[in-house]
N, C-alpha and C positions, 0 to 999 in steps of 0.2 A: 682450411683454405687449400684450393687446388694448386699444386706446385706449377709454377709457370704462368699462373694467371696475371694478366696485366691490364692496365687501363681501366675502363669502367667496369669490366667483369670483375677485376679484383676489388674495385670499390663496392659493387653490389654485394659481393660475398662478405666483405667486412661489415657492411651495413646490416646484413642479416645477423652476423655474429654480435654486433653491438645491440641490436634489437633483442636478441635472446637474453643477453646479460643485463640489459638496461643501460642506456647511454649515460645515465647520472650515477650508476652503481658499479659499472665495470671498472676494474682497478688494474694497476701494474702487475699485481700478483696473478690475476686471471690471464693476462697476456703471457706471463712467464709459464703458467701451467699449460696453456694452449700451444706454446712453442717448445714444450718439453724442457722447461728451465733454460732455454737458449736466449740469453739477453740480446744478442745480436739480432736474432730473428724478431724479437719484440721491438727492438729499436727501428728495424727496417720497416715494420708495419707502421709504427707511429710516423716515421719520416714521410712515408707515402701519404698518409692521411693529411697531415699538416700541410704538405706541399700541394696536394690535389685541389685544384680550383672547383672541381665539381662536388667536392665533399660538403655536406651540410655543416654549417658552423658549430652546431651542438656536438657533432662528431669530431670535429677539429679540436674543440675545447676539451672534450673527454680524453682525446689522445694526448694532449698537452698535460692535462692532470695525471694521466698514467705515467708520462715520462718523469714528472716530478717525483712521483712515488718510486720509480725504479732508481732514482739517484739517492733515495733514503735507505737506510739499512734494513728496514722492515721488509722490503721487497724480496729479499733473499730467503726469509724464513717461512717457507711454504709448508713444511712438514710439522705437524703438531708433535710436541715433545712433552715428556712427563716432567712438569716443573719440579717434582720432588727430587729428581735425579739431576742435580745441578753440579756435577763434578767437573773438574778441569778438562776431562776428555771431551765432554760435550761442547764446552766452550771453545776448546782448541779446534774442534771439527767445524763448528760454525764460523769461527774465525777464518779459517782456510776457505770456506764457501764464500764468505763475504769478500775476501781479498780477490778471489777469482772473479766474482761478480763485478767488483769495481773496475778491474782492469779491462774486462770484456766490454763493460758499459762504455768506457771512455774510447776504446777502439772503434766501437760501433758509431758513437756520435760523430767521430771524425769521418769514418768510411762513408756513411750515409748522408754526410753533409746536413746534418740537422739544423745547423746555425742558419745556412742558406734557406732551409725549408721554413724556418720561423720567419725569416725576413720576407719571403714571398707571402706568407700567410698575413703578416701585419700589413703589408701593402694592399693585399686584397680586400681587407676589412677596414681601411683607413678612414672610411666615411663614418664609422660607428664608434663612438667613444666607448660604450660599454663592452663591445667585442674586443677592441684593441686593448682595453684594460686587462682582460682575461689572458689574451695571448701573450702579451708583453710580460705579465706576472709569471706565467709558466716558463717562458724563455729565460728570464732573469734568474729564477730560482734554479733552473737546471744548471746554468752556467756557474752560479754562485757555489752550489753544493759540490759540483765536480772539482772546482779548484781547490777545495778545502780537504779533499782526500789525499792522504800520503799514498801515492800510487807510482808505479814504475813508469806510467805513461803521462805523468804530470807535465813534464817539459814539452812533450809532444802536443798535448792539448793546449798549452799556452801559446806555442808557435802556430798552431792551427787557428786559434782565435786572432792572432796578430795579422794573419793573412786576410781576415774578414773585418779589418779595422774601420772600413767605410760605414759599417753599421752604426757605429757610435755618431758620426756626424749626420748621417742620412735618416736615422730612425730615433735613436735613444735620446739625444739632445733635444730635437724637436718634440719628442713625446713629453719630456719634462716641461718644456716651455708651454705646451698646450694644456697641461693639467694645472699649472700655476694659477691661471685666473680663477678656477673654481676654488682654490685655497685662499686667494686673496680676498675673495668676496665673502668669505665665512670667518668672521673674527673669533669664532669659537671652535675652529677646526682642531682636531686632535686625532688620536689613534682610532676613534670610532668611525672616522670617515673614510670612504673608499680611496679618495685621491691621496690622503695622508699616509694610508697604509702602503699604497703603490709607490708613493715617493720614497718611503723608507726602504722598500725593496730595491729601488733603483740605486739609491745611495750605497746600500750594503753590497750590491754587485759591482758598482763602480770602485768602491774601496778595494775589493779583492782583485779585480781586473787590473786597476792602475798599479797595484803593488807588484803584480806578477809580469805585466806587459807594458814595457816602456813607450811603445808606439802609440798608445791611447792618451798619453799624458798631455802632449801639446794641445790636442783638440779640446780637452776639458779646461786646461789652464788658460787658453786664449779665449775661451767662451765666457760670456757673462752669467752662465748657468748657476754657478756657486753664489754669486752675489745676489742673483734673483731669488734663489732658494732661501737665503737668510732673511729675505723680507717676508716670508710666509708667517702670518700671525701666530704667535706662541711657539714656533718651532724651536727656538733657542732656549725655551724653558724646559724642554725635555732633554735629559742628560744623554739618552741613547742617541738622539738625533744630533746633538751638539758634538758628541764623540765622533760620529760618522763624518760630519762635515770638517771637523779638524783633521781627521785622518785622510780624507780625500784631498784636502788642501795641501797637506804635507806630501802626499804621494805624487801629485802633479807639480810639486815644487812651485807653489804659488807666488813666491816672492819674485820669481822671474817673469810673472804675467802682468797684465795692465791693472789688476785689481788688488795688488798686493797690500796697499795701505788701507783700502776700505775693508778687506777681509780681517786684516790684523786688528783694527779698531773694533770691528764687529764682534769678533771673538773675545777680545779683552773685556768689552763692556758686557757681553753675555755672561762671562765668567765671573766678573765682579758682582753682577746682579744676583747670582745664586747665593742661597743660604750657605753658611760655613760648612755644614754637614754635607751639602750637595757638592760643594767645591772639592772637598776631600774625596768624596765618592767618585767624581769625574777624574781626578788626578790618579787614583788607584787604578781605574779602568784603563788608563793610558800608560801605566808604568808597571806596577808590581803584578797585575793581573793580566798582562798581555798574553800569557801562555795559552789562555783559553779564548782569546778574543781575535777579531779581525786584524790582520797585520797592517803596519804602515811603515814607510821607508825611513831609514836612518841616514841615508847618503845625501839627502837634501839638507845639508847642514844649515844653510841660511834660513830655510823655512823652519827647521826645528828650533833654531835659536830665536826666531821671531816669536814662537809660541812657547818659549821656555816657561813662561808663568803657569802653564797648565800641564807641561810634559816633565814635571818632577814630582816626586812623592811629597805628600804633605809633610811639613817640618816636624810635627809631633809623632809622625810614624816612621821616621828614619832611624830610630834608636834600635840597637841590636835586641833581638828577641820579639820585636813587634810582629814580624812575619808569622812566627809560631803562634802568637796569640790570635791573630786574624784566621789562621788555618783552624785552630781549635774552635773559634767562634763560628766559623763557617760550617764546620762539621756538625756542630750543635744545632745550627740553624736547619740543616738538611734533616735532622731527626724530627724536627717539629714543623717543617715547612709544609704548606699545602701545595697542591698542583705539581708534586714531584714527578709525576708521570709526564706532564707537559715539559718540564725542564729536561727530563731524561731524553725526550725526543729531539731536543734542541742542542744536543752535545756537540761540542767543537764548532759552534756557530751555525750548524746546519739549519736551513729552512725546510719546512714541510708544507704540504698542500693546505693545512689547516692552521698554520702558524699565525696567519693574520688574516682571517676571513673578512671580506669587506662588510662594513656595517656592524662588526662585533667589536665592542670596546675591549681594550687590553685590561688584564687584571690589575686592579689598583695595587695590590701587593707587589706586583712586579715592578711597577714604576717606583714604588717606596723602597724596594730592595733590589734595584737594578744591579748593584754591584755583585750579587750572588745568583742572578737569575740563569746565567749560562754556565755556572761553575759545575765541576764534577764532583760526585760524592767519592769518598774513599772506597777503594776496591782492592781486595787481595789479588796480587798478580798470579795469573793462571798460565802464563806463557814463559815464565822465567825471564821476563824482560828487565826486572828490577835489578838484577845483578849486572846488567849491561848498561841500563839507562840511569841507574841511581834512584834514590828515594824521591818521592813526589814533593812538590813545593807546597805553597799555601793554597794553590788552586788545584791540587792533586794531579799536577802534570810532572812526569819524571824530568829531573833537572837536565839530563844529557839529551833529552828529546827536544829541548828548546835551542833555538839559534843563540849562540853565545854572544851575539851582538844585539839583535832586535828583541830577543826574549820571547819570540813567538814559537809555537809548535811547528817544527820543520815538516814540510811536505816533499821537499826534494833536496836532502842534505849533501853538501860537498865538504871535502876535508882539504885543508891546505897542507903544504909540505911540513910545516911545524906542528900539525896536529889539531888545529882549531877546526870547529865545525860550525858552518854557517848555512843559512838557507840560500839556495843557489840564486834565486831572483834578487835577493838582497845584495849578495856579494857582486853579482853581474852589474847591478845598478852602480854600486860604489866603484867598480873597476873601470867604468866609463869616464870617471873623473880623477880617480886617484890609483896609482900603481903601488899600493901598499896595503898591509893588513890593517883593517879598521880598528883593531884593538891594540895592536903593539906598534904600528907605524913602520914595521919592517917591510922591505920591498917585497912585493907579491905580483906574480904573473898569473892571470886567471887560467892559462893554459897548463900551469903546473898543478892546479887543484884537480882532485879526482872524486868520482862518485863515491859517497860513503854508503855503499850498498849494504854492508851489514847493519849499520845504524838505521837506515831506511827500513830494513826488514824488521827490526825490533820496534820501530815506531809504528809500522803497519800492524805489527802484532798487538801493540798497546792499544791503537786507535780501534782496530776491529774487535779486539776483545771486549773493549768497553761497550760497543754496540751490541756484540753478541750476548754479553752478560746482561745488558739491560733488557734484552728480549727474553733470553732463556731463564735468567735468575733475577726476577724483579725483587726478591727478598734482599739481594745485595744492596739494593737501594732502599730497603725498609718500607716497601709497599706492596700490597697484594696484587696478584696478576689481574688484568682487566677482564671483566665478564665478557663471555662470548655473546655475540649479537646474532640473532636470527637473520638469515639472508632475506633481503627484500624481494618482493615479487617483481618479476621482469616487467620492464616497461613495454608499451604498445610498440609494435614494429614501426620502424621509420619508412616512409615511402622512398622509393628510388628517386634520385635527382632527375629532373627533366630538364633538357637543354633549353635555355631561353633564347629567343631570336634576339638579334643585335638591337633592333629598335626597342623591344621590351626591356632589355637590359639598361639601355640609356634612360628610358623613362623612369625606370625603378630608381636609378641613381639620382636623377633629378628631383624626384619626389621624396628622397629620404629626408627625415627631419634633421634640423640643424642641431649639432652636437657641440659640447664644450671642447671636444678634442680638435675638431677641424680636420683639415687635410695634412697628411704627412707626405713627405716627398717620396716618390717611387725609387726603388733601387735601380730601375732600368725597365726598358720596354721589353716586350716579348721577343723582339729581334735581338736585343743585346743580352739577354738571358737565355741559357740553353733550354730547349724544349723538353718537357717531360711527358708529352702526350704520346709520342711515337718512338719506339725503339728501333734503331737502325739495324738492318740486317748485318749480321756478322759482328756486332758489337759485343765486346767481352762482357759477360754477366758475372757479377760478384754475388756469390751465395753467402748467406749469413754465417754458415759455418767456416767459410774461407777467411772471414775477418779474424777468426780466433786461431785457425790452424796454419795460416800462411806463414812460411819461414820469414825471419827477420830481414834477411838480405833482399827480399822482394818487396819490402816497405819503403815508403819515402822517408828519408832521414829528417825531414822537417816535422811531419805529424804522424808518421807511422801508417799512413794509408796504403792499402795494397795498390801498387803502381799499375797503371795501364799503358802509359807512354813514358817509360823511363828514360831519364837522361843522366849522363855521367859528368860530373864536374872535374876541373883540372886537379882538384885536391883528392880525388878518388872517392867521392860520395855519390850515391844515386838519389835522384829526386824525381817526383812526378812533375812532368813539365808544367802543367796548369798551375800546380801548387808553387813551384819555384817562381813562375812569372808573377804570381800574386805577391809572393814574399818580396821580390825585388821592387815591385811597384809600391808596396806599403811600408817596407822597412829599409829601403835603400839598397844600393849595389854592394852588399856584403854577403859573404857566405854565411848561412845560419849556423853552421857547425864550427868553422874555423875563425869567423869574424873577419876574414881577410877579403880583399876586394874581388868581386865577382860580377861578371856580366853574363847575360843570358846567351849571347852568341859564343862564349867560351865553353859552353856545355854542348855535348853531342849526343844524339840518340844512340841508345845501346840496343841494338837489334837482338843480340844473343840473349840479353836479360829478358827482353819482351818475349822471346820464344819460350823461355823457361816459365815465365808467368803464365802465358796462355796454356802451356801444357799442364801446369799445376791446376789452374782454374777449371779446365776441361775435366781433369780427373775428379774434381769435386762435384761436378754437376750430376 
């Protein structure tokens, strides 16, 4: 791509690139290679394509698929390695590469406003059920995966999403309501149907998002979406779906909403209708096996109490020594299990582009053995994290890597003055209601808690090493390396997009076939959303490498984005003005750092900081 190419010229150059590789075969790895392993550069290209209204849909779908691949660990392993030399040095090297990749990935997603780009793309194709299915799935999987990484940018990504909270009410909830009729009309719906698979992806993302970001909870709690989803035929017969619905209900503190009684009775009836073996499996998934599963809040005590019948270990498994028996049994199952490669790709609950292909039924064995489908095999530590994080539990997660309260693998650990380790999102949620330690009851001020940087570093090493070893040393998981596949022939070149007259566009829209999806509400008109077609003269240009190299003091304290119009708060923190305005509008008049009262008019523009930023960015050009 020619440096500085913008608008249609950039689009045509990208079309030629996609035509050479084939729009159905180009991958995230290809984009990484083309940008010299610069993940920020790859993300900037994807954001441009997804946002560009002139881009063909197939090209936008391919860009979304490439983005999902970039959120998975495989995208960083570009260099072929000798699988016979699987020593700890190689694993450590790939671990460091992956850690750098993840941090650069999240910074780029924020800087190039990928969330807003997907929102525009969804609205652009809102008349087509099939197209919206594809874009929504890529968007949800991207958010879902990024929130599950233990990364130094984890908190900034959560706060960035909090500033985009209107996407839930404007797009995601309407999307769910519009796919429900197709599920209601199919009494035999299951994992093999497109709508069922997409609904599961939505629920998975909602569970992760509502655990991490409180501003999303009232919108889902006060909506009838959960109650409507529970009416889908057979949905409560699937343990994985029932688990997601229970966790989502607890995260939004459903007892405070208008559907508390209905949901409680629904879940109780569904649990009692399960066979005894399935009941025990569901209880394990929600208790002893939480280390490797999607998190749910413990601060909503009334909601937890209302569902206590399922949030406790089975009675016959509470005896001492049962955990070790389950660990040994699970280790034995791994030795004999089929589809281990598929399980390995789903470590830590990650979703992949092929995790649930539309129209492809789930493996029956997975539904029969759901309690071990996402578990980790045992692996000898290569990063010396065991001496710091302790021995692994029954799901092969180090004991000290888990939140001491919720039992989930920590992604943003904090330490209390008395030495307890908690997941930040869980503790902040608790601190909104109680000024005490959730385990001991001792007085606790959130401001007195500190980042557990050392623990986070060891958790990153553990998590990244698992991914690295899974790619580099498949024999650690007792399976042969996958065979190499010959590259497919490139597809025929795509024609350049031709501008449509206004009348023709209207006619095409009116003649579009009726779909199950129907219309989704627009996020705004072209006047209310900033134009992306013309770059103003003198506007500061953010190069992809600037996203990585920019000093920390030039980044917004909310989401880490390189600032263009910096403002300084009375508490001494710098924010990007537009980001701060979004935060105050969506999250209330509180400082995102200190949680103290803050208004926009109390912040003033910092001209000196702006000069420094402009000077830095020009030096990068």
